[in-house]
N, C-alpha and C positions, 0 to 999 in steps of 0.2 A: 453882529453876524456870528454869534456864539453857536458852537455845535452842541446840540442836546444829546444826552448820554445814550438813551435807549434807541431813539429813532435814527441817530447818526445823520442828522440833517441840520441845515442852517436856515435862517429866515429867508434868504434869497432863493431857497430851493423849494419852499412850501407856499402854496396858494392861500389866499384868504378864504376861499370857498373849498370845502373838503368833503369828499365822499368817503364814507367809512364802510368797511365790510369785514366780517369776522375771518373769512377765508382768504388767505394770501393769493390763491389762484383766481379770485374774482377781480382782483385789482387791475391786471392787464385788460380784462374784458371791459371794465369801466373806462379805462384809459384809451380804448379804441375810439371813443367819441371825442377825445381831446385833440386840439391842434398842437403840433410839435410835442407829442407825448414822449417822455423818456423816463427811464427808471432812475430814481434818486438813490435808494438804498434798499437793503433787505435785512437789516440788522435785527437779530433776535426774533425773526419771524414777522417783523413789521415791514411788510413789503410796501414801498412807496413809489408811485409814479406821479409826475407833474406835467403840466402843459397849460393850454388855454381853452376857455369856453366862452364864446361871445366876446373874445378879446380880453377876458379877465383871467388872471392866474388862478389855476385850480390844481388840486391834488386828489389822489385816491390813496387811501392808507388802510392796510389791514390791521385790525385790533386784536386778533386772536379771539378765543372763546371766553366769554364771561366778563364780569365787572372789573377785577383787578388789572388785567392787561388793557382793557378799554380805558380805564382811568389814567394809566400811564401814558397811553397814546394821546389822549385828550389834553392832559396837562402840558405835555411837551409841544403839541401843536398850537395850543393857545399861547404859550410862551414865545412861539415863533411868529405870531401875528395872525393866525387863523381865527375867524370869527363866526363862520357859518358852516354847520355840519349836517350832512344828510346820510343817515345809515341806510344802506340797501342790504337787507338781510332776509332771513327766513324765520318762520314761526310755526307753531303747532296750534291747530284750531281748538277752541274751548266751547264752541257752540255748534249745534247741529246744522245751522244754516251757513256756517262758514266752511266752504268746501275746499278740497285740494285744488290748487291752481288759482284760487282767488287771491286778491291782494288785501293787505291790512295796513291802514294808516293809523299809527299809534298817536292818539291825542294826549294820553297821559299813561303812566305806568305804575302798577302796584309794586311797591318797594319790598318785595319778598326776597331780598338778597342782602349781603352784608357790607358791600363796599361803600354804598352811599351813607350808611350809618356811621362810618368813620369821618364823614364830613359835616353832617347836619342831622338833628333829631328827626325821628321817623314821622313826626307831624308835618314836616315840610313836604309839599307835594312835588312829584316828578311830572312836569307838564311840558309838552312840546311847544315850540314857537308857533303862534297862530298864523303868521304870514307864510311860513313854510308849509304848514298843514293846508292852508288855503290853496297854495299853488300845486300841491300834490293832488288835492281833490280835483282841481280844474284840469290838470294834465290827465288824470285817470278818467274823468268824464269825457274828455275829448277823444281819448283812445278807445272808449266804449268797453272798458273792462269791468268785471264784477269786483267791487272793492267794499271794504267795511271800515269805517272810521269810528274808533272808539277806544276804550280803555284796554290796555294790554297788561299782562302779568310778566314780571321779570324775576328770575330765579338764579341761583348759583349752581345747582346740580341738574344736569340734563337727565340722568338716568333715575332720579328720584321721581320722575313722572310715572314710573312703573311701580305700583304698590308692592309687588313681590320682591323688589330690590331693597326695600326699606325694612327697618326693624319692627315697624307697627303698620302693616298693610291697611287695616281698617281705618286707622287714623289718617293715613295718607289719602285714602279714597275720600274721606270726609273733607279733608282740606281742599282737594281739587273740586269737589262738589260745591264748596263755598264760593270759589272764584267763578264757577259757572253760574250760580244763583245770583252773584253780584254783577252778572252781565259782562264780565271780561271776555273779549272776543278771541284772544289768542295768547300764547305764552312764548317767551323768548328769553335771552340772557344778557342783553346789553342796554336796552332803552332807558332804564331807570338811571344808570350811571351817566349816560349821554345827556339826559334832560337835567339832572341835578347839577352836574358840573357846568353845563352851559348856562343855567340860571345863575349859579353862584359867581360865574366869571363874566356875566353880562354878554353872553354870546347867544347865538340862535341854533336850534337843533330840532330835527324831526327824524322819524323812522318810517321807512316804507318797506313792508315785509311781504314776501311771497309765502303762501301757506303750503307747506311741504309735507304735512302730516296731521294727525288728529290725536291729541293727547287724550281726549275723552273716549276715543275708540281703542286706546292702547297701541296706537301705531305712530310713534314719534317721527319717523321719516318714511314716506312712501313714494314721493314724487317731487323732484326738484326742477321740473320743466318750466315753471313760471319765473325762474330767477332772471332769465334774459329779458323778459318783459318788464320785470321790476327795474332792471338797469336802465332800459330805454325810457321808461316813464320818469324815473329819478333824474335822468339827464335833462329831460324836457322841463321838469319842475325847477331844476337849478337854473336853467336858461332863463326862465321867467323871473326868478328871484334876482338874478344879475341884472336883467333889463329893468326891473322895477327899481332896483337900487340906483341905477344910473339916472333914472327919471327924477329921483329925489335929490340928486347932487346939485 
């Protein structure tokens, strides 16, 4: 029952099934769906709530923005016994048919960030867990929402999406055009770390994202109205995962 340094939590305070979100303010919104929800800690911006879902111990944890803080949260959560992770976050569209308010299920992530390269060579793929992806697809279809399952892009710098903010705008535009032509559906900042660490640690992970802007249109954030919908579908998908795990016991 050791206390981990950054999260300031112990193994008896963290569920085996964990929802992740970058924004600390999204954590109590997720926890509204838990039974017996309570706050565990908020150390260093890692806001943590725990409770029960389908009778199983669950937690919701904020990771902050980007790979380094996400890796810290994941490493400590795994050390405390968590094994199944679902990121509920936001993304920017990279394709004309991926619209504001749509949802994106990341099946794999382009490792255009630095954190995962500290763990394993770039040739190693960042891939989501197939069971979690399947349950997210099923929950999305049942809800009747517009969603896109595909490869997403993961980066370190949010504002490097804007060519004028960089030292070489034309090269930046070419780089984003490459991801578009490669059929990446959206861009965000945490999925690659989530998938790589989960694979290396024999855990399960997936990412369910609300489209809040359009990188290809130069509008990184325009509408966050779909986040609540993403939370509700993420909760339903995790319910299905828990139920399926019980059937296998």
